[in-house]
N, C-alpha and C positions, 0 to 999 in steps of 0.2 A: 931382815934385810938380807938380800943376796946380791952377789956381784956377777957380772957376766964378762965375756971376753971383750966387750966394749968398754969396760971400766965404769959402767954406770952402777950406781947403788940403787937397787930396786926395793921398794917398800910395798907390802900388801895393803890393800885398802882395808880400813877398819869396818867397812860395810860388807866385805866379802863373807860368804858363808863359811861356817866352821866345818862342813862336811865335804869340803873339797869341791864344792860347786860354786859358780858365779864368782870366780876369783879374778880380780883385777890387781896388777901391780903397776906402780908408777916409779919413775926415776926423774928427778928434777935436775936439769942441766942449765947452764946460763942462758942459752938461747931458746929452750923449749922444754916442755914436759913430755916425757916418753911414756907410752901406755902399752901394756901387753897383758895377754892372757896367761896367768901363772900356771894354768893346767897344761899348757903347751908352749913352752918358752922357745921352741924351735921355730914357731911361726914368727914372722916379722912384727916387731912393734911399730906403733905410729907415733908421730910427734904432733904436738899441738903448741902453738905460740903461747907464751905466758898470759897474754891478755885473753886469748880464747879459752885458756884453761880457767882463768879466774872467773870468767863469764859462766862457764859450765858449772863450776863449784857453786856460785851464787844461785843459779837456776835450780840445781838439785837441792840445795839448802832450803829454798822456799817452796819446793814441790810437795 
């Protein structure tokens, strides 16, 4: 877990590679789930509504 100047608690995806590639981090906030590339945290993150995130996770889980 890492923090940023925004105060969000970022968690690395358990599906991210261990070699430093394909790394995604998320931060769960009350209104949305924030997503960023952990290899370049200077790039802006994007937000997904909680319902949209849940749909995405269900889709990936069944893929």
